[in-house]
Each structure stands twice: as structure tokens, then as C-alpha cells.
Backbone as a printed PyTorch tensor [residue, N CA C, xyz], in Angstrom:
tensor([[[  0.6270,  -0.9620,  -0.2690],
         [ -0.2180,   0.0090,   0.0600],
         [  0.5800,   1.5110,  -0.3740]],

        [[  0.4540,   2.2870,  -0.4050],
         [  1.1230,   3.4500,  -0.7270],
         [  0.9800,   4.6320,   0.4660]],

        [[  2.3230,   4.4490,   0.7480],
         [  2.6390,   4.9500,   2.6040],
         [  1.4560,   6.4090,   2.4110]],

        [[  1.3510,   7.1540,   1.9270],
         [ -0.0460,   7.9030,   1.7850],
         [ -1.1720,   7.9970,   1.6770]],

        [[ -1.5370,   6.5980,   2.0990],
         [ -2.7680,   5.9610,   1.7550],
         [ -3.2440,   5.9290,   3.3560]],

        [[ -1.6270,   5.8660,   4.3330],
         [ -1.5170,   5.0350,   6.4540],
         [ -0.9680,   6.6280,   6.4810]],

        [[ -1.6480,   6.2790,   7.8850],
         [ -1.5960,   7.3100,   9.0370],
         [  0.3600,   7.6900,   9.3040]],

        [[  0.2270,   8.3970,  10.1380],
         [  1.8830,   8.3620,  10.6990],
         [  1.8190,   6.6690,  11.4990]],

        [[  0.8980,   6.7640,  12.4020],
         [  0.7350,   5.9470,  13.4580],
         [  1.2370,   4.4130,  12.9880]],

        [[ -0.1760,   4.2380,  12.0530],
         [ -0.3880,   2.9520,  11.1410],
         [  0.9920,   2.3510,  10.3150]],

        [[  1.3040,   3.3080,   9.6980],
         [  2.9620,   3.5410,   9.1510],
         [  3.7630,   2.8020,  10.0950]],

        [[  4.3780,   3.0900,  10.7140],
         [  5.2320,   2.6350,  11.6710],
         [  5.0760,   1.3920,  12.5050]],

        [[  3.4610,   1.2680,  12.7980],
         [  2.9220,   0.1230,  12.9470],
         [  3.0770,  -0.9270,  11.8670]],

        [[  3.1400,  -1.1830,  10.8260],
         [  3.0380,  -2.7230,  10.2430],
         [  4.1690,  -2.1360,   9.6290]],

        [[  5.5290,  -1.1620,   9.9720],
         [  6.6420,  -1.7120,   9.7870],
         [  6.8100,  -2.4740,  10.5390]],

        [[  6.4310,  -2.2180,  12.2850],
         [  7.1730,  -2.7670,  13.3270],
         [  6.6190,  -4.3460,  12.8640]],

        [[  5.4720,  -4.5710,  12.8480],
         [  5.1270,  -5.6770,  12.3060],
         [  5.4750,  -7.2230,  11.1360]],

        [[  6.0830,  -5.7420,  10.1110],
         [  6.3850,  -7.2840,   9.5370],
         [  7.9880,  -7.5580,   9.9780]],

        [[  8.6180,  -6.2290,  10.2030],
         [  9.7020,  -6.9610,  10.9510],
         [  9.6880,  -8.0640,  11.6160]],

        [[  8.9200,  -8.0360,  12.9560],
         [  8.9700,  -9.0430,  13.5640],
         [  8.1810, -10.3620,  12.4660]],

        [[  7.8460, -10.1770,  11.9240],
         [  7.4470, -11.3070,  10.7540],
         [  8.0990, -12.0790,  10.5970]],

        [[  9.2820, -11.4350,  10.0410],
         [ 10.1260, -11.9650,   9.2010],
         [ 10.9920, -12.7070,  10.2420]],

        [[ 10.7330, -13.2550,  11.6350],
         [ 11.4020, -14.5020,  12.2480],
         [ 10.0590, -15.6000,  12.2590]],

        [[  9.4500, -14.8100,  12.1820],
         [  7.9320, -15.6160,  12.9000],
         [  7.3060, -16.8020,  11.9790]],

        [[  7.4830, -18.2140,  11.7120],
         [  7.5380, -19.0850,  10.6940],
         [  5.6670, -19.4410,  10.5350]],

        [[  5.4070, -18.6770,  11.3880],
         [  3.8580, -18.5000,  10.7330],
         [  2.5920, -17.2970,  10.9730]],

        [[  2.5200, -17.3330,   9.2970],
         [  1.8310, -16.2470,   8.9670],
         [  0.5320, -15.9160,   9.5370]],

        [[  0.3580, -16.7770,  10.0180],
         [ -1.1310, -16.4910,  10.4830],
         [ -1.2670, -15.9210,  12.0550]],

        [[ -0.4260, -16.7970,  12.7960],
         [  0.7830, -15.4040,  13.9840],
         [  0.8550, -14.1140,  13.3060]],

        [[  1.3680, -14.4970,  12.7980],
         [  1.8150, -13.2260,  12.4860],
         [  0.5440, -12.0110,  11.9950]],

        [[ -0.1520, -12.1840,  11.2320],
         [ -1.5510, -11.2930,  10.6320],
         [ -2.0070, -11.0880,  12.6910]],

        [[ -2.3950, -12.0240,  12.6860],
         [ -2.8790, -11.9700,  14.3810],
         [ -2.3540, -11.0540,  14.9530]],

        [[ -1.1660, -10.4500,  14.9230],
         [ -0.7160,  -9.9570,  16.0350],
         [ -0.7690,  -8.0850,  15.2470]],

        [[ -0.4290,  -8.4560,  14.3940],
         [ -0.5880,  -7.4220,  13.4680],
         [ -2.0530,  -6.8760,  13.7970]],

        [[ -3.3700,  -7.6780,  13.7230],
         [ -5.0050,  -7.2060,  14.1360],
         [ -5.0410,  -6.6690,  15.6320]],

        [[ -4.4380,  -7.3820,  16.6010],
         [ -4.3210,  -7.0910,  17.7790],
         [ -3.3890,  -5.7790,  18.0840]],

        [[ -2.3470,  -5.4990,  17.6900],
         [ -1.7830,  -4.6530,  17.9760],
         [ -2.3510,  -3.2860,  17.2350]],

        [[ -3.3590,  -3.4010,  15.9940],
         [ -3.7520,  -2.0580,  15.3400],
         [ -5.1410,  -1.8360,  17.0080]],

        [[ -5.7580,  -3.5700,  17.2510],
         [ -6.7840,  -3.0560,  18.2170],
         [ -6.8010,  -1.8310,  19.0650]],

        [[ -5.3080,  -1.5430,  19.4410],
         [ -5.1600,  -1.2950,  21.0350],
         [ -4.2590,   0.1120,  19.8250]],

        [[ -4.5680,   0.5430,  18.7640],
         [ -3.3690,   1.7130,  18.1240],
         [ -4.7590,   3.1080,  18.3040]],

        [[ -4.2060,   3.6090,  19.1300],
         [ -5.3230,   4.8050,  19.4240],
         [ -4.8000,   6.2250,  18.1060]],

        [[ -6.0610,   7.0500,  17.8650],
         [ -6.4940,   7.8690,  17.2740],
         [ -6.8570,   7.7150,  16.1450]],

        [[ -7.0880,   8.0860,  14.9160],
         [ -7.9420,   8.4770,  13.8560],
         [ -8.2960,   6.9230,  12.5520]],

        [[ -9.0970,   6.6050,  12.6430],
         [ -8.5260,   4.9740,  11.5300],
         [ -8.2230,   5.1520,  10.1860]],

        [[ -6.9130,   4.5200,   9.4780],
         [ -6.4410,   4.8900,   8.4730],
         [ -6.8830,   3.5810,   7.1330]],

        [[ -6.3440,   4.3730,   6.1160],
         [ -6.7930,   2.9560,   5.3310],
         [ -6.4010,   1.1020,   5.8860]],

        [[ -4.9650,   1.3010,   6.6630],
         [ -4.3450,   0.3720,   7.2540],
         [ -6.0800,  -0.3440,   7.7300]],

        [[ -6.4170,  -0.0830,   8.9350],
         [ -7.7960,  -0.7630,   9.5130],
         [ -8.5060,  -0.8900,   8.0330]],

        [[ -9.0800,   0.6260,   7.6130],
         [-10.4270,  -0.1100,   6.6500],
         [ -9.8790,  -1.5030,   5.8980]],

        [[ -8.6110,  -1.4510,   5.6230],
         [ -8.2730,  -2.5920,   4.9030],
         [ -8.1690,  -3.9130,   5.5460]],

        [[ -7.7870,  -4.3250,   6.9370],
         [ -7.7570,  -5.2590,   7.6060],
         [ -9.5020,  -6.1160,   7.7320]],

        [[-10.5430,  -4.5470,   7.6360],
         [-11.7100,  -5.3690,   8.2940],
         [-13.0400,  -5.2190,   6.5720]],

        [[-11.3950,  -4.9760,   5.2860],
         [-12.0330,  -6.0980,   3.7450],
         [-11.6850,  -7.0110,   3.5360]],

        [[-10.9550,  -7.4480,   4.4410],
         [-10.3050,  -9.2960,   4.8790],
         [-10.5350,  -9.5600,   5.1120]],

        [[-11.7080,  -9.4300,   6.4540],
         [-11.5870, -10.5640,   7.2330],
         [-12.7290, -11.5210,   6.4320]],

        [[-12.1980, -12.4390,   7.0470],
         [-13.9820, -13.7400,   6.6950],
         [-14.8050, -13.4180,   7.3060]],

        [[-15.0790, -12.8950,   7.5060],
         [-16.7350, -12.2180,   7.9290],
         [-17.4770, -11.6320,   6.9110]],

        [[-16.7090, -11.3810,   5.7280],
         [-17.3220, -10.0850,   4.7200],
         [-17.8830, -10.9020,   3.8930]],

        [[-17.5990, -11.7050,   3.8000],
         [-18.0800, -13.1950,   2.8330],
         [-19.3100, -14.0330,   3.1550]],

        [[-19.7740, -14.0200,   4.2340],
         [-20.8850, -14.2520,   5.0030],
         [-22.5960, -14.2690,   4.1310]],

        [[-22.3520, -12.8950,   3.3490],
         [-23.6380, -12.4740,   2.4270],
         [-22.9930, -13.8330,   1.0650]],

        [[-22.6380, -13.4060,   0.7060],
         [-21.8090, -14.0900,  -0.2850],
         [-22.5730, -15.8470,  -0.1070]],

        [[-21.8520, -16.1370,   0.9740],
         [-21.4340, -17.6590,   1.2740],
         [-22.7480, -18.3410,   1.3260]],

        [[-23.9590, -17.6610,   2.0440],
         [-25.3590, -17.2890,   2.7010],
         [-26.0300, -17.6760,   1.0640]],

        [[-25.5810, -17.0990,   0.0360],
         [-26.4890, -16.7180,  -1.2010],
         [-26.3270, -18.1550,  -1.7360]],

        [[-25.0020, -17.9400,  -2.4460],
         [-24.5100, -19.2960,  -3.1050],
         [-24.9420, -20.7760,  -2.2040]],

        [[-24.7840, -20.9330,  -1.2640],
         [-25.5390, -22.5350,  -0.2860],
         [-27.2060, -21.9820,  -0.6110]],

        [[-27.8740, -21.2250,  -0.4980],
         [-29.2780, -21.1300,  -0.4550],
         [-29.7780, -21.3580,  -2.7190]],

        [[-28.9640, -20.7150,  -3.0110],
         [-28.9800, -21.1640,  -4.3940],
         [-29.2680, -22.8680,  -4.9400]],

        [[-28.1620, -23.6990,  -4.2930],
         [-28.2240, -24.6520,  -4.2500],
         [-28.5790, -26.1100,  -3.0830]],

        [[-29.4830, -25.1440,  -2.3430],
         [-29.7770, -25.4890,  -1.5970],
         [-31.2400, -26.7200,  -2.0780]],

        [[-31.7710, -26.2810,  -3.0770],
         [-33.1080, -27.3060,  -2.6510],
         [-32.3520, -28.5060,  -3.9250]],

        [[-31.2080, -28.7690,  -4.1600],
         [-30.4900, -29.9590,  -5.1380],
         [-29.8470, -31.1590,  -4.0820]],

        [[-28.9720, -29.6680,  -3.0530],
         [-28.1330, -30.6810,  -2.1130],
         [-28.2540, -30.9710,  -0.7110]],

        [[-27.7180, -31.8700,  -0.5930],
         [-27.5680, -33.0670,   0.7610],
         [-26.8000, -32.3880,   1.7880]],

        [[-25.6930, -31.9770,   1.3900],
         [-24.7790, -31.1960,   2.0990],
         [-24.1450, -30.3860,   1.7080]],

        [[-23.6740, -29.0480,   2.0500],
         [-22.2510, -28.1840,   1.4630],
         [-21.7320, -28.0760,   2.5160]],

        [[-19.8410, -28.2090,   2.1080],
         [-19.3130, -28.3240,   2.9390],
         [-17.9970, -27.1920,   1.8110]],

        [[-17.5650, -26.4980,   3.5090],
         [-15.9720, -25.6120,   2.5820],
         [-15.1980, -26.5810,   2.8750]],

        [[-13.9470, -26.0890,   1.7900],
         [-13.1040, -27.1310,   1.4270],
         [-11.5590, -26.7600,   2.7670]],

        [[-11.6670, -27.3440,   3.4830],
         [-10.6660, -26.7120,   4.4950],
         [ -8.9590, -26.2860,   3.6500]],

        [[ -8.9080, -25.7230,   4.0410],
         [ -7.2890, -24.8810,   3.6110],
         [ -8.0550, -24.1420,   2.2470]],

        [[ -9.0590, -24.0210,   1.7500],
         [ -8.8620, -23.1380,   0.7660],
         [ -9.2950, -22.0110,   0.3790]],

        [[-10.0750, -21.9490,   1.7880],
         [-10.5430, -19.6320,   1.3790],
         [ -8.5680, -19.2400,   1.3710]],

        [[ -8.8290, -18.5070,   0.1110],
         [ -7.6780, -17.0600,   0.1450],
         [ -8.0370, -16.0190,   0.0020]],

        [[ -7.3270, -15.2080,  -0.0750],
         [ -7.3580, -13.5770,  -0.3100],
         [ -6.4190, -12.8960,  -1.0260]],

        [[ -6.8430, -12.2820,  -1.7480],
         [ -5.8510, -11.6690,  -2.4230],
         [ -6.3340, -10.4320,  -2.9620]],

        [[ -4.8950,  -9.4340,  -2.4830],
         [ -5.1490,  -8.2040,  -2.5910],
         [ -4.6270,  -7.4090,  -4.0790]],

        [[ -5.3910,  -6.1480,  -4.6940],
         [ -3.9170,  -5.5540,  -5.8940],
         [ -4.5230,  -4.6590,  -5.4390]],

        [[ -3.2040,  -3.6050,  -5.9310],
         [ -3.0910,  -2.4080,  -5.8660],
         [ -3.0170,  -1.3590,  -7.1330]],

        [[ -3.8680,  -0.5880,  -7.8840],
         [ -4.0050,  -0.3130,  -8.9420],
         [ -3.7760,   1.8630,  -8.8110]],

        [[ -4.0220,   2.0110,  -9.7140],
         [ -3.2130,   3.3230,  -9.6970],
         [ -4.4130,   3.7420,  -9.3170]],

        [[ -5.4700,   3.6270,  -9.2020],
         [ -6.9770,   4.4690,  -8.6170],
         [ -7.9060,   3.4480,  -7.9350]],

        [[ -7.2250,   2.3490,  -7.7150],
         [ -8.4700,   1.6880,  -6.9330],
         [ -7.1800,   0.3470,  -6.1160]],

        [[ -8.5850,  -0.2310,  -5.0740],
         [ -7.9880,  -1.1670,  -4.6100],
         [ -8.9990,  -2.2940,  -4.2660]],

        [[ -8.7190,  -3.9230,  -4.8130],
         [ -9.6880,  -4.3250,  -5.0230],
         [ -8.7560,  -5.5260,  -4.0240]],

        [[-10.3390,  -6.0570,  -2.7030],
         [ -9.8970,  -7.2060,  -2.6290],
         [-11.1340,  -8.3440,  -2.6090]],

        [[-10.3630,  -9.5330,  -3.5160],
         [-10.6350, -10.2090,  -3.9980],
         [-10.8100, -11.6330,  -3.1380]],

        [[-12.1160, -12.5870,  -2.3200],
         [-12.4940, -13.6230,  -1.2660],
         [-12.3770, -14.7750,  -2.2570]],

        [[-12.0560, -15.6000,  -2.4000],
         [-12.1950, -16.6390,  -2.3000],
         [-12.3870, -17.9980,  -1.8700]],

        [[-13.2420, -19.2230,  -2.0820],
         [-13.4140, -20.1130,  -1.2230],
         [-14.0130, -21.4220,  -2.2070]],

        [[-13.2080, -22.4770,  -1.9830],
         [-13.8480, -24.2830,  -2.3580],
         [-15.0590, -24.7720,  -1.8260]],

        [[-15.6660, -25.4620,  -2.3840],
         [-16.9720, -26.4150,  -1.3070],
         [-17.0040, -27.4420,  -2.1430]],

        [[-17.6470, -28.2250,  -1.0520],
         [-18.0370, -29.6370,  -2.0300],
         [-19.7530, -29.5780,  -1.8370]],

        [[-20.1340, -29.9180,  -2.7470],
         [-22.0200, -30.3360,  -2.8700],
         [-22.5720, -31.6010,  -2.7230]],

        [[-22.6130, -32.4080,  -2.1920],
         [-22.9260, -33.8330,  -1.9320],
         [-24.7140, -33.8330,  -3.1180]],

        [[-25.0850, -33.9860,  -4.2100],
         [-26.2060, -33.1330,  -5.0800],
         [-26.9840, -34.5890,  -4.1700]],

        [[-28.7220, -33.9520,  -4.2500],
         [-29.5870, -35.3160,  -3.7140],
         [-30.0980, -35.2930,  -4.4870]],

        [[-29.3420, -36.6010,  -5.2640],
         [-30.3960, -37.4220,  -6.0880],
         [-29.6940, -39.1250,  -5.7670]],

        [[-31.0710, -39.5700,  -5.7070],
         [-30.9190, -40.8550,  -5.3250],
         [-30.3130, -41.0440,  -4.2730]],

        [[-29.8720, -42.5310,  -3.5670],
         [-29.7620, -42.6370,  -1.9770],
         [-27.8930, -42.6490,  -2.1530]],

        [[-27.0640, -42.8350,  -2.6400],
         [-25.7550, -41.8830,  -2.8880],
         [-25.0830, -41.2580,  -2.5420]],

        [[-23.3240, -41.1260,  -2.2460],
         [-23.3300, -39.9810,  -2.3360],
         [-21.9350, -39.6850,  -2.9630]],

        [[-22.0750, -40.5220,  -4.6270],
         [-20.7180, -40.0660,  -5.3120],
         [-21.3610, -39.4550,  -6.2580]],

        [[-22.4510, -38.3370,  -5.8750],
         [-22.8150, -37.4430,  -7.4270],
         [-22.6110, -36.0560,  -6.0140]],

        [[-21.7680, -35.4340,  -6.6320],
         [-21.6230, -34.2700,  -6.0930],
         [-20.7630, -33.4080,  -7.5020]],

        [[-20.8820, -31.9360,  -6.9400],
         [-20.7260, -30.9170,  -7.5220],
         [-19.2890, -29.9590,  -6.7760]],

        [[-18.2700, -29.6980,  -7.3730],
         [-17.2260, -29.2570,  -6.5160],
         [-17.2290, -28.0070,  -7.2040]],

        [[-17.4620, -26.4740,  -6.3780],
         [-17.3300, -24.9290,  -6.6420],
         [-16.4990, -24.7880,  -6.3330]],

        [[-16.0560, -23.2320,  -6.9320],
         [-15.0840, -22.2580,  -5.7400],
         [-15.6430, -20.9710,  -6.5830]],

        [[-15.6350, -20.4860,  -5.8740],
         [-16.5840, -18.7170,  -5.9440],
         [-15.5650, -17.6750,  -5.4460]],

        [[-15.9010, -16.2970,  -6.2910],
         [-15.0730, -15.3640,  -5.7950],
         [-15.8380, -14.1930,  -5.5830]],

        [[-15.9930, -13.5500,  -4.0390],
         [-16.5880, -12.2290,  -3.9630],
         [-15.5900, -11.1070,  -4.0080]],

        [[-15.3470,  -9.8330,  -4.9760],
         [-15.0010,  -9.0480,  -5.3870],
         [-15.4120,  -7.9000,  -4.4090]],

        [[-14.5360,  -7.5100,  -4.5870],
         [-14.5490,  -5.8810,  -3.5850],
         [-13.5010,  -4.9570,  -4.3020]],

        [[-14.0960,  -3.2950,  -5.0430],
         [-12.8420,  -2.6810,  -5.4890],
         [-13.3720,  -0.9360,  -4.8080]],

        [[-12.6170,  -0.8670,  -4.0390],
         [-12.8700,  -0.0920,  -2.6700],
         [-11.7740,   1.7700,  -3.8930]],

        [[-12.1430,   2.5340,  -3.9010],
         [-10.6720,   3.6530,  -4.2900],
         [ -9.5000,   3.5510,  -3.2680]],

        [[ -8.6010,   4.1160,  -4.5410],
         [ -7.3930,   4.1220,  -3.0840],
         [ -7.1150,   5.0500,  -2.2200]],

        [[ -7.5390,   4.9250,  -1.5860],
         [ -8.0310,   5.6040,  -0.1000],
         [ -8.8760,   4.5840,   0.6200]],

        [[ -9.1140,   3.5510,   0.2160],
         [ -9.7190,   2.3210,   0.9310],
         [-11.0880,   3.3790,   1.6850]],

        [[-11.6040,   4.6280,   1.0860],
         [-12.4210,   4.9180,   1.4770],
         [-14.2280,   4.6330,   1.0910]],

        [[-14.0310,   4.5040,  -0.1370],
         [-15.5610,   4.4340,  -0.6620],
         [-15.4500,   3.4310,  -1.0930]],

        [[-16.5550,   2.5140,  -1.0990],
         [-17.0460,   1.0110,  -1.9510],
         [-17.1710,   1.0790,  -3.1360]],

        [[-16.4590,   0.7030,  -4.5190],
         [-17.2240,   1.1330,  -5.8250],
         [-17.7150,   0.0810,  -5.9270]],

        [[-17.7880,  -0.7800,  -6.3790],
         [-18.4660,  -1.8290,  -6.5760],
         [-18.0660,  -3.6110,  -6.0920]],

        [[-19.4680,  -4.1820,  -6.1730],
         [-19.2590,  -5.9060,  -5.6260],
         [-19.4690,  -7.1540,  -6.6600]],

        [[-18.9450,  -7.8920,  -6.8610],
         [-18.8330,  -8.8690,  -7.7720],
         [-18.8800,  -9.9210,  -6.8760]],

        [[-19.8290, -11.1270,  -7.9800],
         [-19.8290, -12.1450,  -7.2290],
         [-19.4370, -12.9640,  -8.6040]],

        [[-19.0540, -13.9900,  -8.6340],
         [-18.4360, -14.6610,  -9.4500],
         [-17.6090, -16.4030,  -9.2070]],

        [[-18.4120, -17.2450, -10.1570],
         [-18.2530, -18.7480, -10.2190],
         [-17.3190, -18.8070, -10.7710]],

        [[-15.5970, -19.1370,  -9.9610],
         [-14.7230, -19.1580, -10.4950],
         [-14.4480, -20.5660, -11.6460]],

        [[-14.5010, -21.7990, -10.4240],
         [-14.7100, -22.6420, -10.8350],
         [-15.6650, -24.1850, -10.7250]],

        [[-15.6890, -25.0100, -11.1210],
         [-16.5870, -25.6610, -11.0760],
         [-16.8060, -27.3360, -12.1590]],

        [[-16.7960, -28.2700, -10.9880],
         [-16.3140, -29.2800, -11.7300],
         [-18.0860, -30.6470, -11.1380]],

        [[-18.3020, -31.4500, -12.1200],
         [-19.6720, -32.6260, -11.3040],
         [-18.5710, -33.7850, -11.3200]],

        [[-19.5140, -34.5720, -10.6460],
         [-18.4460, -35.4950, -10.2560],
         [-18.8380, -36.9680, -11.6630]],

        [[-20.0810, -36.5540, -12.4410],
         [-20.3920, -37.1110, -14.1490],
         [-21.1510, -38.2070, -13.4170]],

        [[-22.1600, -38.4250, -12.2530],
         [-22.7630, -39.2950, -11.8900],
         [-23.8450, -38.6920, -11.5850]],

        [[-24.3830, -37.3750, -11.8590],
         [-26.1320, -36.7890, -12.0610],
         [-26.3250, -36.6880, -13.1440]],

        [[-27.3440, -37.2860, -13.1480],
         [-27.9070, -37.1480, -14.3510],
         [-28.4260, -35.4120, -15.0770]],

        [[-28.0430, -35.5890, -17.1120],
         [-28.5370, -34.2090, -17.2140],
         [-29.1200, -33.2210, -16.6720]],

        [[-30.3780, -34.2290, -16.3650],
         [-31.7360, -33.0130, -15.6980],
         [-31.0010, -32.3430, -14.4770]],

        [[-30.7420, -32.9760, -13.6220],
         [-29.9020, -31.7820, -12.3220],
         [-28.7930, -31.5880, -13.2920]],

        [[-27.6070, -31.6200, -13.8360],
         [-26.8690, -31.1250, -13.6370],
         [-27.3360, -29.5270, -14.6250]],

        [[-28.5250, -30.0810, -15.7560],
         [-29.0940, -28.4260, -16.5360],
         [-29.1190, -27.6830, -15.0010]],

        [[-30.0800, -28.1090, -14.1260],
         [-30.4630, -27.5030, -12.7480],
         [-30.1300, -27.2850, -11.7170]],

        [[-29.0420, -26.9550, -11.7470],
         [-27.8390, -26.6930, -10.6040],
         [-27.0470, -25.5780, -11.6420]],

        [[-26.7060, -25.1610, -13.2830],
         [-26.1530, -24.2730, -13.3880],
         [-27.1420, -23.3450, -13.8800]],

        [[-28.9020, -23.8110, -13.9300],
         [-29.3660, -22.7430, -14.0270],
         [-29.2500, -22.0130, -12.5650]],

        [[-29.6580, -22.2510, -11.1970],
         [-29.7060, -21.9390, -10.1630],
         [-28.3640, -21.2500,  -9.4910]],

        [[-27.1860, -21.5340, -10.4960],
         [-25.6610, -20.8540, -10.6630],
         [-25.6590, -20.1080, -11.8120]],

        [[-27.0400, -19.7990, -12.7040],
         [-26.5230, -18.8640, -13.9080],
         [-25.7100, -17.6990, -13.6120]],

        [[-26.7550, -16.7500, -12.5910],
         [-26.3280, -15.0520, -12.0650],
         [-24.2570, -14.9060, -12.0290]],

        [[-23.9240, -16.1320, -11.1010],
         [-22.8080, -16.3500, -11.1410],
         [-21.7580, -16.8140, -11.7500]],

        [[-22.0360, -17.4550, -12.9080],
         [-21.0710, -18.1900, -13.9190],
         [-20.9760, -16.7600, -14.6870]],

        [[-19.8600, -16.7380, -14.8840],
         [-19.5030, -15.6480, -16.1630],
         [-18.3500, -16.1910, -17.6350]],

        [[-17.8050, -15.2330, -17.6950],
         [-17.3950, -15.7550, -19.0290],
         [-16.1360, -16.6040, -18.9790]],

        [[-15.6560, -16.0730, -17.7340],
         [-14.3090, -16.6330, -17.2380],
         [-14.3340, -17.5620, -16.6030]],

        [[-15.9640, -18.2520, -16.3750],
         [-15.7950, -19.4940, -15.6580],
         [-15.5280, -20.4450, -15.9070]],

        [[-14.6650, -21.3540, -15.4280],
         [-14.2370, -22.3050, -15.8870],
         [-14.7590, -24.0200, -15.6050]],

        [[-15.2120, -24.6430, -15.9850],
         [-15.7430, -25.9840, -16.1400],
         [-14.4040, -27.2710, -16.0290]],

        [[-14.4150, -27.8400, -15.1780],
         [-13.6110, -28.8730, -15.2310],
         [-13.5970, -29.8840, -14.3290]],

        [[-12.8420, -31.1980, -14.9620],
         [-12.9880, -32.1640, -14.3150],
         [-12.8250, -32.4520, -13.0720]],

        [[-13.4310, -33.4350, -12.4010],
         [-13.6330, -32.9920, -11.1170],
         [-11.6660, -34.3730, -10.2390]],

        [[-10.9690, -34.4830, -12.1040],
         [-10.4680, -35.5070, -11.2830],
         [ -8.7350, -34.2530, -11.7730]],

        [[ -9.0560, -33.4190, -12.7060],
         [ -8.0810, -32.4530, -13.0470],
         [ -7.4400, -31.2790, -11.7090]],

        [[ -6.5710, -30.9330, -12.1930],
         [ -5.7830, -30.3330, -10.8560],
         [ -6.5720, -28.6470, -11.0830]],

        [[ -7.2480, -28.0440,  -9.9020],
         [ -7.2990, -26.6160,  -9.5250],
         [ -7.1950, -25.9070, -10.1830]],

        [[ -7.4780, -25.2100, -10.7850],
         [ -7.1820, -23.8280, -11.9670],
         [ -6.1540, -23.0200, -10.8530]],

        [[ -6.5740, -22.5630,  -9.9060],
         [ -5.2930, -22.4110,  -8.9010],
         [ -4.0880, -22.9930,  -8.6590]],

        [[ -4.2640, -23.8740,  -8.9380],
         [ -2.8860, -24.8960,  -7.8640],
         [ -2.0960, -24.6400, -10.0710]],

        [[ -2.8920, -24.8450, -10.6790],
         [ -2.1090, -25.1520, -12.2040],
         [ -1.5470, -23.9320, -12.3900]],

        [[ -2.1150, -22.3130, -11.8510],
         [ -1.1430, -21.2070, -12.7960],
         [ -0.0450, -20.9910, -11.7580]],

        [[ -0.1120, -21.8600, -10.3920],
         [  0.4440, -21.6720,  -9.2590],
         [  1.5570, -21.7490,  -9.6840]],

        [[  1.7340, -23.5060, -10.2250],
         [  2.5990, -23.8430, -10.7590],
         [  3.2820, -24.0740, -11.7860]],

        [[  2.7240, -23.1240, -12.7610],
         [  3.3570, -22.5460, -14.4540],
         [  4.0660, -21.5620, -13.8410]],

        [[  3.6110, -20.3260, -12.8290],
         [  4.3160, -18.8300, -12.4750],
         [  5.1860, -19.5470, -12.1170]],

        [[  5.4390, -20.7940, -10.9820],
         [  7.0460, -21.2030, -10.3850],
         [  7.9790, -21.6770, -11.7590]],

        [[  7.0660, -22.1630, -12.4200],
         [  8.0740, -22.9270, -13.2800],
         [  8.7870, -21.6560, -14.0980]],

        [[  7.8430, -20.9800, -14.7070],
         [  8.6470, -19.7230, -15.8520],
         [ 10.0000, -19.0080, -14.3880]],

        [[  8.8790, -18.7210, -13.8150],
         [ 10.8320, -17.9360, -12.4780],
         [ 11.7830, -18.7430, -12.6020]],

        [[ 11.8280, -19.9920, -13.0940],
         [ 13.3120, -20.6220, -13.2760],
         [ 13.5720, -20.3500, -14.3160]],

        [[ 12.7510, -20.0600, -15.0090],
         [ 13.7520, -19.9520, -16.4550],
         [ 14.4900, -18.9230, -16.4320]],

        [[ 15.6210, -18.7260, -17.4800],
         [ 16.2660, -17.4290, -17.8320],
         [ 15.6410, -16.3530, -18.0220]],

        [[ 16.3280, -14.6380, -17.6740],
         [ 15.3770, -13.5810, -17.8230],
         [ 14.9890, -13.3270, -19.4620]],

        [[ 13.6190, -12.9300, -19.8210],
         [ 13.6680, -13.2540, -21.1970],
         [ 13.2680, -14.2180, -22.0730]],

        [[ 12.9740, -15.1930, -21.4210],
         [ 12.5000, -16.8760, -22.0790],
         [ 11.4070, -16.9280, -21.8370]],

        [[ 10.8600, -15.9870, -20.8330],
         [  9.2540, -16.4170, -20.0560],
         [  8.6750, -16.4300, -21.4280]],

        [[  8.3650, -15.3990, -22.4640],
         [  7.4090, -15.5870, -22.9010],
         [  7.7260, -16.8750, -23.9820]],

        [[  6.2900, -17.7780, -24.2170],
         [  6.5790, -18.8140, -25.0570],
         [  6.1660, -17.9280, -26.7710]],

        [[  7.2710, -18.0500, -27.6900],
         [  6.6520, -18.1130, -28.9300],
         [  6.1330, -18.8040, -30.0310]],

        [[  6.2130, -20.1010, -29.5970],
         [  6.4390, -21.9890, -30.6180],
         [  4.4760, -20.8390, -31.2440]],

        [[  4.2380, -20.9840, -32.2460],
         [  3.2520, -20.4240, -32.7300],
         [  1.8640, -22.3080, -32.3580]],

        [[  2.8520, -22.9860, -32.6450],
         [  2.2380, -24.3480, -32.2940],
         [  0.9060, -25.1110, -31.3300]],

        [[  1.9150, -24.2970, -29.9340],
         [  1.2680, -23.7500, -28.3250],
         [ -0.2310, -23.2770, -28.5660]]])
């Protein structure tokens, strides 16, 4: 975050906690320390405080409840996949975007077997102005989904129709046996980072 977005107390607090986190193997513990320290900070709330609020898990509850309600008529159980929650913060020239991601497994209500399921990842993106004072937009999106392949065409169609307002041109349908998109992108990024400078661009027309 640009220093101009934070007041003097927040700048000092962030530097202190970042230096402490360098020797802490637990990122979660470092984050908790930062939040605890901020709660004791006196004075006017700055951009850091507003950003901490934007990345809290609780802010995704309305989106999570909405998608669960949409799937309720077709599901026996909807469970969050442990460790799949992620939050990405992007800083642009005039805006700041906070994107929350979560993957779920939905056991479909069809017959007595439990081999009919849907795995999906959704995203809620909050776009603020640069000072994180004004919320400019909120977007909800189904990032990726995959069916087990054992469900009937009618159930599959009904589920997709229920989620139609969340499906965008960027939504990816994958096989439940395939690697999740975020994992594939992370692996690709790691591989490219090991290439010599200037060799990261693929120029082979056949690819």
C-alpha cells in the first residue's frame, strides 16, 4: 500500500509488525499480532484499518449464504474445503481490489448414493477507491466448477441454471479429476520464474 494511504501511526505499526513477522514461521500468527496491535492503536482509523476489515472472513458471509441458498434445492450437504479459502489484494493506480476465494463440495440430492457431487470455487471481489474510503463495486463470480459425472443431465442443467447469475465468461468447467485452476497457475508461475530472464515468453506458434 502506498504510504500516503496510511496515517503516521499505521505506517510505524506496519513496519514494526512486518519486521517481527520475518522471524515468525507462522503467517497466521503474524497476522493476528498485527490485528491485535492495531486494535490497541489510538487515533483516527486509516487505510490499514479499513483494509483489515475488508479482508476479514465475516465479510464473505452474505455471498456464502446466497450461493448455499441457490444450491439448497439440489443438495444434501455443502461443505467448505479445508484450507481452500484465500484472499488476494490488488493495488491499482486509482483503486484497490480485495478478492475472497472459497472452494466447496456439494453432495447432490439425487438417489441414495453419495457419489453425485459438485465441487466449485466462488469469488467475491470488493473494489475500493485508492484510499479505501469508498466501496465502488461488489462482484460475485463462480470461478470454477466440476461435476462428478454420475448425476443425471436434468440435475446438472438445474444446478447450472440456479447458478447462472454467478457464471461469467471467465468461469471454468473442469473434471473433478483435474488439477484446480489456481494450483495449475501457481505451478506454471513457479516454473516460469526459474527460466532465464527474457525466456519467460512462449513464442512457439504451435502452442
